[in-house]
C-alpha positions as a Markdown table, in Angstrom:
| # | Residue | x | y | z |
|---|---|---|---|---|
| 1 | Met | -0.3 | 35.9 | 9.1 |
| 2 | Glu | 1.4 | 33.8 | 11.7 |
| 3 | Thr | -1.5 | 31.5 | 11.4 |
| 4 | Ile | -1.3 | 31.2 | 7.6 |
| 5 | Ser | 2.3 | 30.7 | 8.2 |
| 6 | Arg | 2.0 | 27.7 | 10.7 |
| 7 | Thr | -0.8 | 26.4 | 8.3 |
| 8 | Ser | 1.7 | 26.5 | 5.3 |
| 9 | Arg | 4.3 | 24.9 | 7.1 |
| 10 | Gly | 2.0 | 22.0 | 7.9 |
| 11 | Trp | 1.1 | 21.3 | 4.4 |
| 12 | Val | 4.9 | 21.3 | 3.8 |
| 13 | Gly | 5.1 | 18.7 | 6.4 |
| 14 | Val | 2.1 | 16.7 | 4.9 |
| 15 | Gly | 4.3 | 16.7 | 1.7 |
| 16 | Ala | 7.3 | 15.4 | 3.3 |
| 17 | Ile | 5.1 | 12.3 | 4.9 |
| 18 | Thr | 3.5 | 11.8 | 1.4 |
| 19 | Ala | 6.8 | 11.5 | 0.0 |
| 20 | Ser | 7.7 | 9.3 | 2.5 |
| 21 | Leu | 4.8 | 7.1 | 1.7 |
| 22 | Phe | 5.9 | 7.1 | -2.2 |
| 23 | Val | 9.2 | 6.0 | -1.2 |
| 24 | Phe | 8.0 | 3.1 | 1.3 |
| 25 | Leu | 5.5 | 2.0 | -1.1 |
| 26 | Thr | 7.3 | 1.9 | -4.1 |
| 27 | Thr | 10.4 | 0.0 | -2.2 |
| 28 | Glu | 7.6 | -2.8 | -1.0 |
| 29 | Leu | 6.1 | -3.3 | -4.8 |
| 30 | Met | 9.1 | -2.5 | -6.6 |
| 31 | Pro | 9.6 | -6.3 | -7.7 |
| 32 | Val | 6.1 | -6.2 | -8.9 |
| 33 | Gly | 7.6 | -4.4 | -12.1 |
| 34 | Leu | 11.0 | -6.3 | -11.9 |
| 35 | Leu | 9.7 | -9.8 | -11.4 |
| 36 | Thr | 10.9 | -11.2 | -14.8 |
| 37 | Pro | 14.5 | -9.8 | -14.8 |
| 38 | Leu | 14.9 | -10.5 | -11.1 |
| 39 | Ser | 14.1 | -14.1 | -11.6 |
| 40 | Thr | 16.2 | -14.4 | -14.9 |
| 41 | Ser | 19.0 | -12.6 | -13.0 |
| 42 | Leu | 19.1 | -14.5 | -9.9 |
| 43 | Gly | 18.2 | -17.8 | -11.7 |
| 44 | Ile | 14.7 | -18.5 | -9.6 |
| 45 | Thr | 11.3 | -18.8 | -10.9 |
| 46 | Val | 8.8 | -15.9 | -11.1 |
| 47 | Gly | 6.8 | -17.2 | -8.0 |
| 48 | Thr | 10.1 | -17.3 | -5.9 |
| 49 | Ala | 10.8 | -13.8 | -6.9 |
| 50 | Gly | 7.5 | -12.6 | -5.9 |
| 51 | Leu | 8.4 | -13.8 | -2.1 |
| 52 | Met | 10.2 | -10.3 | -2.3 |
| 53 | Val | 6.9 | -9.0 | -1.9 |
| 54 | Thr | 5.5 | -11.5 | 0.7 |
| 55 | Leu | 8.4 | -11.3 | 3.2 |
| 56 | Gln | 8.3 | -7.9 | 3.4 |
| 57 | Gly | 4.4 | -8.0 | 3.9 |
| 58 | Ile | 4.6 | -10.5 | 6.5 |
| 59 | Ser | 6.9 | -8.7 | 8.6 |
| 60 | Ala | 5.1 | -5.2 | 8.1 |
| 61 | Gly | 2.1 | -7.0 | 9.1 |
| 62 | Leu | 2.9 | -9.0 | 11.9 |
| 63 | Gly | 5.6 | -6.7 | 13.7 |
| 64 | Val | 3.5 | -3.6 | 13.5 |
| 65 | Ala | 1.4 | -3.8 | 16.3 |
| 66 | Phe | 3.8 | -4.4 | 18.8 |
| 67 | Ile | 6.6 | -2.0 | 17.6 |
| 68 | Val | 3.9 | 1.0 | 17.6 |
| 69 | Ala | 3.1 | 0.0 | 21.0 |
| 70 | Trp | 6.5 | -0.4 | 22.2 |
| 71 | Thr | 7.4 | 2.8 | 20.8 |
| 72 | Arg | 4.6 | 5.0 | 22.1 |
| 73 | Arg | 6.4 | 7.3 | 24.0 |
| 74 | Ile | 8.8 | 8.1 | 21.2 |
| 75 | Asp | 8.3 | 11.7 | 19.1 |
| 76 | Arg | 6.8 | 10.6 | 16.0 |
| 77 | Arg | 9.3 | 12.8 | 14.1 |
| 78 | Val | 12.2 | 11.2 | 15.4 |
| 79 | Leu | 10.5 | 7.6 | 14.9 |
| 80 | Leu | 9.7 | 8.6 | 11.1 |
| 81 | Ser | 13.2 | 9.6 | 10.6 |
| 82 | Ala | 14.8 | 6.5 | 11.9 |
| 83 | Leu | 12.2 | 4.5 | 9.7 |
| 84 | Leu | 13.5 | 6.2 | 6.7 |
| 85 | Ala | 17.1 | 5.6 | 7.6 |
| 86 | Ile | 16.3 | 2.2 | 7.9 |
| 87 | Leu | 14.9 | 1.9 | 4.5 |
| 88 | Thr | 17.7 | 3.8 | 2.9 |
| 89 | Leu | 20.1 | 1.2 | 4.0 |
| 90 | Gly | 17.8 | -1.6 | 3.2 |
| 91 | Asn | 17.9 | -0.3 | -0.8 |
| 92 | Leu | 21.4 | 0.2 | -0.5 |
| 93 | Val | 21.8 | -3.7 | 0.7 |
| 94 | Thr | 19.5 | -4.7 | -1.8 |
| 95 | Ala | 21.3 | -3.3 | -4.7 |
| 96 | Leu | 25.0 | -4.7 | -3.7 |
| 97 | Ser | 23.7 | -8.0 | -2.1 |
| 98 | Pro | 25.4 | -11.2 | -3.9 |
| 99 | Ser | 22.6 | -13.7 | -2.9 |
| 100 | Tyr | 18.8 | -13.8 | -3.0 |
| 101 | Pro | 18.8 | -15.0 | 0.6 |
| 102 | Leu | 20.4 | -11.9 | 2.0 |
| 103 | Ile | 17.9 | -10.0 | -0.5 |
| 104 | Leu | 14.9 | -11.8 | 1.2 |
| 105 | Ala | 16.4 | -11.1 | 4.8 |
| 106 | Thr | 16.8 | -7.5 | 3.9 |
| 107 | Arg | 13.2 | -7.5 | 2.8 |
| 108 | Leu | 12.0 | -8.8 | 5.9 |
| 109 | Val | 13.9 | -6.0 | 8.0 |
| 110 | Leu | 12.4 | -3.4 | 5.7 |
| 111 | Gly | 8.8 | -4.7 | 6.4 |
| 112 | Phe | 9.0 | -3.7 | 10.0 |
| 113 | Ala | 10.2 | 0.0 | 9.1 |
| 114 | Ser | 7.2 | 0.0 | 6.3 |
| 115 | Gly | 4.9 | -1.4 | 8.5 |
| 116 | Val | 5.1 | 1.0 | 11.5 |
| 117 | Phe | 5.1 | 3.9 | 9.0 |
| 118 | Trp | 1.8 | 2.9 | 7.5 |
| 119 | Ala | 0.4 | 3.0 | 11.2 |
| 120 | Ile | 1.8 | 6.5 | 12.1 |
| 121 | Gly | 2.1 | 8.3 | 8.6 |
| 122 | Val | -1.5 | 9.3 | 8.3 |
| 123 | Gly | -2.1 | 10.2 | 11.9 |
| 124 | Met | 1.0 | 12.4 | 11.8 |
| 125 | Ala | -0.4 | 14.2 | 8.9 |
| 126 | Met | -4.1 | 14.8 | 10.2 |
| 127 | Arg | -2.0 | 16.3 | 13.3 |
| 128 | Ile | 0.2 | 19.2 | 11.7 |
| 129 | Val | -2.7 | 21.2 | 10.0 |
| 130 | Pro | -5.8 | 22.6 | 11.3 |
| 131 | Glu | -8.4 | 20.3 | 12.3 |
| 132 | Arg | -10.8 | 21.2 | 9.5 |
| 133 | His | -8.4 | 20.0 | 7.1 |
| 134 | Ala | -7.4 | 16.7 | 8.7 |
| 135 | Ser | -9.5 | 14.5 | 6.5 |
| 136 | Arg | -8.1 | 16.5 | 3.4 |
| 137 | Ala | -4.2 | 15.9 | 4.6 |
| 138 | Ala | -5.2 | 12.2 | 5.1 |
| 139 | Ala | -6.3 | 12.1 | 1.5 |
| 140 | Val | -3.2 | 14.1 | 0.1 |
| 141 | Val | -0.8 | 11.5 | 2.0 |
| 142 | Met | -2.8 | 8.5 | 0.7 |
| 143 | Ser | -2.4 | 10.0 | -2.5 |
| 144 | Gly | 1.4 | 8.6 | -2.0 |
| 145 | Ile | -0.3 | 5.4 | -3.1 |
| 146 | Ser | -1.3 | 6.4 | -6.7 |
| 147 | Ile | 1.9 | 8.7 | -7.0 |
| 148 | Ala | 4.0 | 5.7 | -6.4 |
| 149 | Thr | 2.0 | 3.3 | -8.7 |
| 150 | Val | 2.1 | 6.1 | -11.4 |
| 151 | Ala | 5.6 | 7.3 | -11.1 |
| 152 | Gly | 7.5 | 4.8 | -8.9 |
| 153 | Ile | 6.9 | 1.5 | -10.0 |
| 154 | Pro | 6.9 | 2.4 | -13.6 |
| 155 | Leu | 9.8 | 4.6 | -13.4 |
| 156 | Gly | 11.8 | 1.4 | -11.6 |
| 157 | Thr | 10.7 | -0.4 | -14.6 |
| 158 | Ile | 12.2 | 2.3 | -17.0 |
| 159 | Leu | 15.4 | 2.5 | -14.7 |
| 160 | Glu | 15.8 | -1.3 | -15.0 |
| 161 | Asn | 15.5 | -1.2 | -18.8 |
| 162 | Leu | 18.0 | 1.4 | -19.1 |
| 163 | Thr | 20.6 | -0.1 | -16.5 |
| 164 | Asp | 19.6 | -3.1 | -14.3 |
| 165 | Trp | 17.6 | -3.9 | -11.4 |
| 166 | Arg | 20.5 | -3.4 | -9.1 |
| 167 | Thr | 20.8 | 0.1 | -9.9 |
| 168 | Thr | 17.2 | 0.7 | -9.6 |
| 169 | Phe | 17.3 | -0.1 | -6.1 |
| 170 | Leu | 20.4 | 2.0 | -5.5 |
| 171 | Leu | 18.9 | 5.1 | -7.1 |
| 172 | Trp | 16.0 | 4.5 | -4.8 |
| 173 | Ser | 18.5 | 4.2 | -1.7 |
| 174 | Gly | 19.6 | 7.8 | -2.6 |
| 175 | Leu | 15.8 | 8.9 | -2.9 |
| 176 | Ser | 15.4 | 7.6 | 0.5 |
| 177 | Leu | 17.8 | 9.4 | 1.9 |
| 178 | Phe | 16.6 | 13.0 | 0.3 |
| 179 | Val | 13.1 | 12.2 | 1.9 |
| 180 | Phe | 14.9 | 11.4 | 4.9 |
| 181 | Ala | 16.2 | 15.0 | 5.1 |
| 182 | Ala | 12.9 | 16.5 | 3.9 |
| 183 | Val | 11.2 | 15.0 | 6.8 |
| 184 | Ala | 13.8 | 16.0 | 9.3 |
| 185 | Val | 13.5 | 19.9 | 8.1 |
| 186 | Ala | 9.9 | 19.9 | 7.2 |
| 187 | Val | 7.8 | 17.8 | 10.0 |
| 188 | Pro | 7.7 | 19.5 | 13.3 |
| 189 | Ser | 8.0 | 17.4 | 16.6 |
| 190 | Leu | 5.1 | 15.2 | 17.3 |
| 191 | Pro | 5.1 | 13.8 | 21.0 |
| 192 | Ser | 2.8 | 10.5 | 20.6 |
| 193 | Thr | -0.8 | 10.7 | 21.4 |
| 194 | Asn | -3.5 | 8.0 | 21.8 |
| 195 | Ala | -1.0 | 5.3 | 21.6 |
| 196 | Val | -1.8 | 2.3 | 23.9 |
| 197 | Ser | 0.0 | -0.8 | 25.2 |
| 198 | Val | 0.2 | -4.2 | 23.2 |
| 199 | Arg | -2.3 | -5.9 | 25.1 |
| 200 | Glu | -4.8 | -2.9 | 24.7 |
| 201 | Val | -4.0 | -2.6 | 21.0 |
| 202 | Phe | -4.9 | -6.6 | 20.4 |
| 203 | Thr | -8.3 | -6.2 | 22.7 |
| 204 | Leu | -9.4 | -3.2 | 20.3 |
| 205 | Pro | -11.1 | -5.9 | 17.5 |
| 206 | Val | -12.6 | -8.1 | 20.6 |
| 207 | Thr | -14.7 | -4.8 | 22.2 |
| 208 | Asn | -15.2 | -3.0 | 18.8 |
| 209 | Val | -17.4 | -4.9 | 16.5 |
| 210 | Gly | -17.3 | -2.2 | 13.8 |
| 211 | Leu | -13.3 | -2.4 | 14.0 |
| 212 | Arg | -13.6 | -6.3 | 13.5 |
| 213 | Leu | -15.8 | -6.1 | 10.6 |
| 214 | Val | -13.4 | -3.4 | 8.8 |
| 215 | Leu | -10.5 | -5.4 | 9.3 |
| 216 | Cys | -12.1 | -8.7 | 8.0 |
| 217 | Thr | -13.0 | -6.7 | 4.8 |
| 218 | Val | -10.0 | -5.2 | 4.2 |
| 219 | Val | -8.2 | -8.5 | 4.5 |
| 220 | Leu | -10.6 | -10.2 | 1.7 |
| 221 | Phe | -10.1 | -7.2 | -0.6 |
| 222 | Val | -5.9 | -6.7 | -0.3 |
| 223 | Leu | -5.7 | -10.6 | -0.6 |
| 224 | Gly | -7.4 | -10.2 | -3.9 |
| 225 | His | -6.2 | -7.1 | -5.1 |
| 226 | Phe | -2.3 | -7.6 | -4.3 |
| 227 | Gly | -2.8 | -11.8 | -5.1 |
| 228 | Ala | -3.6 | -10.4 | -8.9 |
| 229 | Tyr | -1.6 | -7.1 | -9.1 |
| 230 | Thr | 1.6 | -9.0 | -7.9 |
| 231 | Phe | 1.8 | -10.9 | -11.1 |
| 232 | Val | 0.2 | -8.2 | -13.8 |
| 233 | Arg | 3.3 | -8.1 | -15.6 |
| 234 | Pro | 3.9 | -12.0 | -16.3 |
| 235 | Phe | 0.0 | -12.0 | -17.1 |
| 236 | Leu | 0.3 | -9.3 | -19.7 |
| 237 | Glu | 3.3 | -10.8 | -21.1 |
| 238 | Gln | 1.5 | -14.2 | -21.8 |
| 239 | Ser | -2.0 | -12.7 | -22.8 |
| 240 | Thr | -1.0 | -9.6 | -24.9 |
| 241 | Ala | 2.7 | -10.4 | -25.5 |
| 242 | Ala | 3.3 | -7.2 | -24.1 |
| 243 | Thr | 6.8 | -5.4 | -24.5 |
| 244 | Pro | 8.5 | -3.7 | -21.4 |
| 245 | Leu | 7.7 | -0.3 | -22.8 |
| 246 | Phe | 3.9 | -1.4 | -22.9 |
| 247 | Ile | 4.0 | -2.9 | -19.6 |
| 248 | Thr | 5.4 | 0.5 | -17.9 |
| 249 | Ala | 2.7 | 2.6 | -20.1 |
| 250 | Val | 0.1 | 0.3 | -18.6 |
| 251 | Leu | 1.2 | 0.7 | -15.0 |
| 252 | Met | 1.4 | 4.5 | -15.5 |
| 253 | Val | -2.1 | 4.3 | -16.6 |
| 254 | Phe | -3.2 | 2.1 | -13.8 |
| 255 | Gly | -1.5 | 4.6 | -11.4 |
| 256 | Ala | -3.2 | 7.5 | -13.1 |
| 257 | Ala | -6.6 | 6.1 | -12.7 |
| 258 | Gly | -5.8 | 5.3 | -9.2 |
| 259 | Ala | -4.9 | 9.1 | -8.4 |
| 260 | Ala | -8.0 | 10.2 | -10.0 |
| 261 | Gly | -9.8 | 7.5 | -7.7 |
| 262 | Asn | -8.2 | 8.9 | -4.7 |
| 263 | Phe | -8.9 | 12.5 | -5.5 |
| 264 | Leu | -12.6 | 11.2 | -6.2 |
| 265 | Ala | -12.8 | 9.4 | -3.0 |
| 266 | Gly | -11.6 | 12.6 | -1.2 |
| 267 | His | -14.9 | 14.2 | -1.9 |
| 268 | Thr | -17.3 | 11.0 | -1.8 |
| 269 | Val | -16.2 | 9.5 | 1.6 |
| 270 | Arg | -17.2 | 12.4 | 3.6 |
| 271 | Lys | -20.9 | 12.0 | 1.9 |
| 272 | Asn | -21.4 | 8.4 | 1.7 |
| 273 | Leu | -18.5 | 6.5 | 3.2 |
| 274 | Arg | -20.3 | 3.0 | 2.5 |
| 275 | Gly | -21.4 | 3.7 | -0.8 |
| 276 | Ser | -17.8 | 4.6 | -2.1 |
| 277 | Phe | -16.5 | 1.5 | -0.7 |
| 278 | Val | -19.2 | -0.6 | -2.2 |
| 279 | Val | -18.8 | 1.2 | -5.7 |
| 280 | Gly | -15.1 | 0.7 | -5.4 |
| 281 | Cys | -14.9 | -2.7 | -4.6 |
| 282 | Ala | -17.5 | -3.7 | -7.1 |
| 283 | Gly | -15.3 | -2.0 | -9.6 |
| 284 | Leu | -12.3 | -4.3 | -8.5 |
| 285 | Val | -14.3 | -7.2 | -9.2 |
| 286 | Val | -15.5 | -6.1 | -12.5 |
| 287 | Ser | -12.1 | -5.0 | -13.8 |
| 288 | Leu | -10.3 | -8.1 | -13.2 |
| 289 | Leu | -13.5 | -9.9 | -14.9 |
| 290 | Leu | -12.7 | -7.7 | -18.0 |
| 291 | Leu | -8.8 | -8.3 | -17.7 |
| 292 | Leu | -9.9 | -12.0 | -18.1 |
| 293 | Met | -12.6 | -11.4 | -20.9 |
| 294 | Ile | -10.7 | -8.8 | -22.8 |
| 295 | Gly | -7.4 | -8.4 | -21.5 |
| 296 | Asp | -5.7 | -10.5 | -24.4 |
| 297 | Arg | -6.0 | -7.3 | -26.6 |
| 298 | Pro | -3.7 | -4.3 | -25.9 |
| 299 | Ala | -6.7 | -1.8 | -25.7 |
| 300 | Gly | -8.8 | -4.2 | -23.7 |
| 301 | Ala | -6.1 | -4.6 | -21.0 |
| 302 | Ile | -5.6 | -0.9 | -20.8 |
| 303 | Gly | -9.5 | -0.4 | -20.1 |
| 304 | Ala | -9.3 | -3.1 | -17.5 |
| 305 | Leu | -6.2 | -1.4 | -15.9 |
| 306 | Val | -7.9 | 2.2 | -15.9 |
| 307 | Leu | -11.1 | 0.6 | -14.2 |
| 308 | Trp | -9.0 | -1.1 | -11.8 |
| 309 | Gly | -6.7 | 1.6 | -10.7 |
| 310 | Leu | -9.9 | 4.1 | -10.2 |
| 311 | Ser | -11.5 | 1.5 | -8.1 |
| 312 | Phe | -8.6 | 0.8 | -6.3 |
| 313 | Gly | -8.1 | 4.1 | -5.3 |
| 314 | Val | -11.6 | 4.8 | -4.0 |
| 315 | Val | -11.3 | 1.5 | -1.9 |
| 316 | Gln | -8.2 | 2.7 | -0.5 |
| 317 | Leu | -9.2 | 6.2 | 1.3 |
| 318 | Ala | -12.4 | 4.4 | 2.3 |
| 319 | Gln | -11.0 | 1.8 | 4.1 |
| 320 | Val | -8.6 | 4.2 | 6.1 |
| 321 | Thr | -11.7 | 6.7 | 6.5 |
| 322 | Met | -13.9 | 3.6 | 7.8 |
| 323 | Thr | -11.1 | 2.6 | 10.3 |
| 324 | Leu | -10.9 | 6.1 | 11.7 |
| 325 | Gln | -14.8 | 6.0 | 12.0 |
| 326 | Ala | -14.7 | 3.0 | 14.0 |
| 327 | Ala | -12.2 | 3.6 | 16.4 |
| 328 | Pro | -11.7 | 7.5 | 16.3 |
| 329 | Glu | -10.3 | 7.8 | 20.0 |
| 330 | Thr | -7.5 | 5.0 | 19.6 |
| 331 | Phe | -6.9 | 5.9 | 15.4 |
| 332 | Glu | -3.2 | 4.8 | 15.7 |
| 333 | Ala | -3.6 | 1.8 | 17.5 |
| 334 | Ala | -6.6 | 0.9 | 15.0 |
| 335 | Met | -4.3 | 1.9 | 12.3 |
| 336 | Ser | -1.7 | -0.5 | 13.4 |
| 337 | Leu | -4.1 | -3.4 | 13.5 |
| 338 | Asn | -5.4 | -2.1 | 9.9 |
| 339 | Thr | -1.7 | -2.0 | 8.8 |
| 340 | Met | -1.0 | -5.8 | 10.3 |
| 341 | Ala | -4.3 | -6.9 | 8.3 |
| 342 | Tyr | -3.3 | -5.2 | 5.2 |
| 343 | Asn | 0.6 | -6.1 | 5.1 |
| 344 | Thr | -0.1 | -9.8 | 6.1 |
| 345 | Ser | -2.8 | -10.0 | 3.4 |
| 346 | Ile | -0.3 | -8.4 | 0.7 |
| 347 | Ala | 2.2 | -11.1 | 1.6 |
| 348 | Leu | -0.4 | -13.9 | 1.7 |
| 349 | Gly | -1.8 | -12.8 | -1.6 |
| 350 | Ala | 1.6 | -12.8 | -3.0 |
| 351 | Leu | 2.4 | -16.0 | -1.8 |
| 352 | Phe | -0.9 | -17.5 | -2.7 |
| 353 | Gly | -0.7 | -15.9 | -6.1 |
| 354 | Gly | 2.9 | -17.5 | -6.8 |
| 355 | Leu | 1.7 | -20.7 | -6.1 |
| 356 | Phe | -1.2 | -20.5 | -8.2 |
| 357 | Ala | 1.2 | -18.7 | -10.9 |
| 358 | Asp | 3.7 | -21.7 | -10.8 |
| 359 | His | 1.5 | -24.6 | -10.8 |
| 360 | Leu | -1.9 | -23.5 | -12.8 |
| 361 | Gly | -0.8 | -20.4 | -14.8 |
| 362 | Val | -0.8 | -16.6 | -14.1 |
| 363 | Thr | -4.5 | -16.5 | -15.7 |
| 364 | Ser | -5.4 | -18.5 | -12.5 |
| 365 | Val | -4.1 | -15.8 | -10.2 |
| 366 | Val | -6.8 | -13.1 | -11.6 |
| 367 | Trp | -9.6 | -15.6 | -10.9 |
| 368 | Phe | -8.5 | -15.6 | -7.3 |
| 369 | Gly | -8.4 | -11.9 | -7.2 |
| 370 | Val | -12.2 | -11.9 | -8.7 |
| 371 | Gly | -13.2 | -14.4 | -5.8 |
| 372 | Leu | -11.7 | -12.7 | -3.0 |
| 373 | Thr | -12.7 | -9.2 | -4.0 |
| 374 | Ala | -15.9 | -10.3 | -4.8 |
| 375 | Ala | -15.9 | -11.7 | -1.1 |
| 376 | Ser | -14.8 | -8.5 | 0.6 |
| 377 | Leu | -17.9 | -7.0 | -1.2 |
| 378 | Ala | -20.2 | -9.5 | 0.0 |
| 379 | Leu | -19.1 | -9.4 | 3.6 |
| 380 | His | -19.6 | -5.4 | 3.6 |
| 381 | Leu | -23.0 | -5.6 | 2.2 |
| 382 | Ala | -23.9 | -8.6 | 4.5 |
| 383 | Thr | -22.9 | -6.5 | 7.6 |
| 384 | Ala | -23.7 | -3.0 | 6.9 |
| 385 | Arg | -27.1 | -3.4 | 8.5 |
| 386 | Thr | -25.9 | -4.7 | 11.4 |
| 387 | Arg | -23.0 | -2.7 | 11.9 |
| 388 | Pro | -22.8 | -1.0 | 14.9 |
| 389 | Pro | -22.5 | 2.8 | 15.6 |
| 390 | Thr | -19.1 | 4.3 | 15.5 |
| 391 | Gly | -16.6 | 3.1 | 18.1 |
| 392 | Gln | -18.9 | 0.4 | 19.4 |
């Protein structure tokens, strides 16, 4: 009975960590669903509004490896609680900010907190359940990505339609505070394990060929995916004259498909990790091409977004599992590098996407996504036969 009780408490903790991912990711991507009203309210272009995603991604990517190493002796529950406190305050400042430069500065700070969470969150969940359930715990936490896409971003869009974008961020500040309390209650003390120094973190890709290849693959598909996804609302508004209600519905469909893809990948990555990534990444390429070809009709846009979300759900869990497989003994350090690559690519994807959108139109951003996701797939296929054994 005691073992069952301990296991149950562990899963409650996994739920709290999943909720943390939900609020972090929703905050990071919230501007995706609010680009048009944000740009109108603040008197800036859509591309400039996209910098809210860019700057948070930059700080999340560039700072994570250093912060994770510098905090390697801090209990992970304490660290996560501090990160959620920063998130709560950051959303509050965003809601009340009188100027766009202050919003950007706040997003820069939030990026540091978000990046550290990405590096430690999955590992924390895997530690608080029995070892045989570790991969399942990782899949549950990663489902927070899909939940954020299904409920978080569309809910933000709905709230903005009912009130305004400032109220939306204010409500997310309150939700972040609630998750802070849940983590404090549900997550047990977790002294840091297998954390390494900054120098050791940055030597990992040099000595570990498999990890280096995974990181390169991640950079390419994240650039392509988020470059296109950041501007999906303006694309739909121009190609289908989409209403806010239709966009909300489509984003929910995308997220639901992502949840299904994540659930599916929870089973397939254990059986065929390489095949899961290949199929998922190929799905990203095809879905973006379909969006270009039939996305000017509501049914076509929905169909393309379903495939896009499903594929992204598969690729997301596959790339985390690939990182774990490449560096099982230094997973937290490897995930900090993964987070650096991932979030920097989100930032650059949003930046390049903004440049394309402002100068060549939003359709060009989707072509950008096609090219980069195809490059990620090609790299993975080209290096599969030469990839060394795990941890080499």
